[in-house]
Backbone as a ProteinNet text record, in pm:
[ID]
protein_1_A
[PRIMARY]
MPNIELLETQLTKGVSTKVDVEQLLGKPIGEGGALSGLEPDRPRELWVYGESGWSIVGLEGTTARIHIDQQLLMVFFVDGRFDGYWWNSHGGPVKARFKEE
[TERTIARY]
85.5	-4.3	92.5	58.2	149.6	130.6	230.8	235.4	142.5	35	-70.4	-4.4	82.8	135.8	214.6	264.1	328	251.3	119.5	16	5.6	-0.5	-19	106.1	210	349.1	413.7	377.8	466.2	379.9	255	163.7	88.3	50.4	-6.8	-141.7	-261.5	-378.4	-380.4	-427.1	-435.7	-299.3	-185.7	-66.4	9	15.4	83.2	18.4	111.4	61.2	47.6	2.7	-3.7	126.9	227.1	381.3	424	392.1	426.1	375	241.9	188.5	250.2	272.5	330.7	464.1	541.5	687.5	677.1	582.4	573.2	513.8	401.5	339.1	350	408.1	418	307.7	292.8	186.5	61.5	-55.2	-173.8	-221.3	-299.1	-352.3	-470	-542.7	-646.6	-681.2	-762.6	-794.7	-954.6	-1012.5	-1160.4	-1199.3	-1326.1	-1370.8	-1480.1	-1501.6	-1607.1	-1655.3	-1788	-1851.7	-1871.4	-1852.5	-1860.1	-2020	-2089.6	-2216	-2196.5	-2096.9	-2058.1	-2029.5	-1975.7	-1929.2	-1953.8	-2079.2	-2124	-2063.7	-2042.5	-1988	-1851.7	-1769.5	-1632.8	-1597.5	-1601.2	-1572.2	-1431.7	-1407.3	-1272.7	-1226.2	-1088.8	-1033.2	-966.7	-968.2	-919.2	-820.4	-718.2	-623.9	-641.9	-636.8	-657	-529.6	-511.7	-400.6	-458.7	-396.3	-442.2	-382.3	-425.1	-373.2	-476.4	-479.8	-574.6	-506.8	-555.2	-502.5	-600.6	-574	-658	-564.8	-622.8	-559	-666.6	-646.2	-744.3	-692.1	-777.1	-767.3	-822.6	-905.9	-944.9	-1027.5	-1030.1	-1099	-1169.7	-1296.5	-1364.6	-1457.6	-1428.8	-1500.1	-1504.8	-1619.3	-1641.4	-1650.2	-1624.5	-1630.8	-1508.7	-1455.1	-1340	-1361.7	-1281	-1287.8	-1159.4	-1201.9	-1095.2	-1092.9	-970.5	-952.5	-912.6	-994.4	-962.2	-906.5	-797.2	-754.2	-756.6	-798.2	-801.3	-775.6	-690.8	-668.6	-685.2	-749.1	-772.9	-753.6	-690.1	-653.5	-698.3	-762.6	-818.5	-764.9	-677	-616.6	-710	-759.1	-847.1	-769.6	-800.4	-748.9	-855.3	-839	-911.2	-831.6	-861.7	-773.9	-642.2	-605.9	-471.4	-396.4	-460.1	-383.9	-436.1	-360.4	-395.1	-506.9	-618.2	-736.2	-762.2	-699.6	-730.4	-723.5	-756.3	-739.4	-855.5	-889.2	-962.3	-909.5	-900.7	-860.1	-942.4	-937.3	-1020.6	-927.1	-948.4	-870.8	-972.3	-977.4	-1080.2	-1010.6	-1038.6	-988.3	-1093.1	-1116.1	-1204.4	-1227.1	-1287.5	-1312.8	-1430.9	-1428.5	-1530.7	-1549.1	-1670.6	-1697	-1722.8	-1660.4	-1686.2	-1725	-1798.6	-1844.2	-1799.5	-1733	-1691.6	-1771.3	-1811.2	-1897.7	-1821.6	-1891.9	-1831.7	-1840.7	-1733.2	-1738.2	-1749.2
-121.2	-5	121.1	229.5	336.8	429	498.4	578.5	706.6	706.9	803.5	956	970.6	1094.5	1162.3	1083.4	1124.4	1212.8	1167	1234.2	1373.2	1400.4	1539.5	1615.5	1547.3	1644.7	1657.6	1568.1	1546.9	1592.7	1602.4	1614.8	1757	1820.8	1949.8	1942.7	1951.5	1949.7	2041.1	1994.3	2086.6	2103.9	2056.6	2083.9	1960.3	1862.5	1731.2	1654.4	1583.5	1507.8	1359.8	1289.7	1126.1	1080.1	1128.8	1087.9	1108.1	1231.8	1258.9	1158.3	1120.7	1021.4	891.7	847.3	720.7	685.6	808.5	819.3	799.1	868.1	856.1	733.4	681.5	554.8	427.9	432.7	320.8	287.8	188.4	163.6	131	169.7	127.7	-21.6	-76.1	-197	-193.5	-79.3	-66.6	81.3	94.7	225.9	232.6	357.1	366.2	514.1	539.7	677.8	700.1	815.6	864.2	984.7	1006.2	1131.5	1169.3	1309.6	1379.6	1439.7	1413.5	1474.8	1632.4	1677.8	1829.1	1891.1	1814.3	1868.9	1762.4	1731.7	1624.6	1657.4	1783	1811.4	1799	1750.3	1735.5	1585.4	1495.1	1359.1	1345.9	1243.4	1219.1	1091.9	1089.5	955.4	914.3	785.7	739	619.3	618.7	505.7	432.3	301.8	228.2	160.6	174.5	108	23.6	-79.1	-158.8	-289.7	-345	-477.1	-553.8	-676	-754.1	-884.8	-944.7	-1070.2	-1131	-1250.4	-1324.3	-1437	-1467.7	-1583.1	-1654.8	-1772.5	-1861.8	-1828.1	-1791	-1768.6	-1882.1	-1983	-2077	-2174.4	-2299.7	-2398.7	-2509.7	-2532.9	-2616.8	-2701.6	-2834.7	-2908.8	-2842.3	-2808.6	-2747.6	-2596.1	-2535.7	-2391.2	-2333.7	-2242	-2164.1	-2018.9	-1963.7	-1824.4	-1765.3	-1668.7	-1602	-1452.4	-1397.8	-1258.6	-1212.4	-1106.1	-1040	-898.7	-861.7	-728.1	-676.7	-552.2	-486.4	-345.5	-298.3	-149.9	-100.9	13.2	51.8	205.9	245.9	395.7	414.7	533.8	582.8	723.8	745.7	871.2	916.3	1045	1113.3	1202.5	1216.4	1302.2	1388.8	1508.4	1588.2	1653.5	1622.2	1679.2	1633.3	1505.1	1462.5	1522.6	1592.9	1653.2	1594.7	1580.7	1532.6	1611.6	1546.2	1616.6	1572.7	1482.7	1439.4	1273.7	1235.5	1093.4	1046.5	920.9	866.6	731.5	695.6	565.1	502.4	375.9	294.4	184.4	142.1	35.4	-48.3	-171.9	-255.8	-385.5	-439.7	-566.5	-605.2	-748.8	-794.3	-953.9	-1000.2	-1156	-1189.5	-1301.9	-1346	-1505.8	-1560.1	-1702.1	-1756.8	-1888.1	-1952	-2098.2	-2159.8	-2300	-2378.7	-2483.2	-2575	-2690.8	-2725.9	-2842.6	-2961.9	-3054.5	-3182.4	-3274.1	-3345	-3441.2	-3588.1
-3.4	-0.1	-0.3	-91.5	-92.7	31.1	58.9	180.5	149.8	229	197.1	237.1	324.4	366.7	246.9	153.4	47	-56.3	-65.5	-147.6	-91.1	40.8	77.9	72.3	90.3	93.4	-52.4	-142.1	-259.4	-387.1	-369.1	-485.3	-465.5	-563	-569.6	-650.2	-597.6	-667	-781.4	-894.1	-1011.8	-1087.1	-1021.7	-1082.6	-1108.9	-1037.4	-1049.7	-1156.6	-1230.4	-1347.7	-1306.3	-1397.6	-1379.3	-1368.4	-1453.8	-1427.3	-1297	-1240.5	-1098.1	-1001.4	-1017.4	-933.4	-953.7	-1069.4	-1100.6	-1027.8	-1051.8	-1001.7	-853.7	-785.6	-653.5	-587.1	-651.7	-594	-674.3	-801.8	-886.1	-964.8	-1041	-1130.9	-1053.8	-1087.7	-1032.3	-1054.9	-974.5	-999.8	-1088.3	-1106.7	-1177.2	-1218.2	-1303.5	-1352.6	-1371	-1364.1	-1387.1	-1406.7	-1367.7	-1364.4	-1264.4	-1234.4	-1120.8	-1160.3	-1109.7	-1113.6	-974.6	-951.4	-824.7	-825.9	-710.5	-697.4	-684.8	-637.9	-618.1	-756	-844.6	-978.7	-1079.4	-1120.8	-1210.1	-1351.7	-1385.2	-1524.4	-1540.5	-1428.5	-1436.7	-1392.5	-1492.5	-1469.2	-1426.4	-1341.5	-1297.6	-1338.4	-1376.6	-1408.3	-1273	-1247.2	-1114.7	-1149.7	-1051.7	-1053.6	-918.6	-914.8	-788.5	-747.9	-612	-566.5	-429.1	-407.5	-288.1	-257.9	-147	-126.6	-37.6	-30.5	64.7	94.3	200.7	247.7	345	379.5	472.7	554.7	671.6	752.5	812.4	841.4	931.1	1064.1	1169.6	1300.4	1378.1	1321.1	1402.6	1304.8	1334.5	1264.9	1360.9	1341.2	1407.2	1315.9	1289.2	1206.2	1063.4	1017.7	881.2	885	1008.2	1016.1	1040.8	964.8	985.2	1029.8	1111.5	1135.4	1066.3	976.3	892.5	925.2	911.5	943.5	806.8	761.2	626.9	636.2	562.7	566.5	432.3	410.2	285.6	298.8	208.1	197.2	57.8	37.4	-95.3	-97.9	-208.1	-240.4	-383.4	-396.1	-526.9	-542.5	-657.9	-683.5	-795.8	-789.8	-890.2	-971.4	-1104.3	-1199.2	-1274.4	-1290.3	-1395.2	-1489.9	-1610.6	-1734.7	-1725.3	-1663.7	-1641.2	-1534.4	-1442.4	-1324.8	-1205.1	-1101.7	-969.1	-908.6	-853.9	-809.1	-682.4	-611.4	-481.7	-468.9	-349.7	-320.3	-219.2	-211.7	-117.1	-75.3	41.4	92.5	206.2	196.5	302	350.2	458.8	539	619.9	599.7	657.7	702	820	868.6	960.2	960.7	1062	1034.4	1139.7	1129.9	1046.9	991.1	910.3	937.9	934.2	937.9	806.6	788.8	672.6	688.6	618.1	640.1	518.2	540.5	422.5	416	291.6	261.7	293.4	378.6	404.6	273.5	242.4	131.4	172.2
[MASK]
+++++++++++++++++++++++++++++++++++++++++++++++++++++++++++++++++++++++++++++++++++++++++++++++++++++

């Protein structure tokens, strides 16, 4: 997961380019687009960065307790210039049942 603090200290909204972002954060794992309810006439291009993982924390018969970790960062561009970012981090337990054979 890229260092979020770098976005605030190394990039300038409306000035920094996609090349600047890629040099700072590396290649994105995905790309897309977004519309803002505040500015619906200015569509944004977005790059996605993130990682996810899981581990089994308990197993009883056919039921497993799994811990899932996920971090997601979206970097937004307008007209090829950095326009901001959004990130989310989630981790928590999940139960899963396996089919007996």
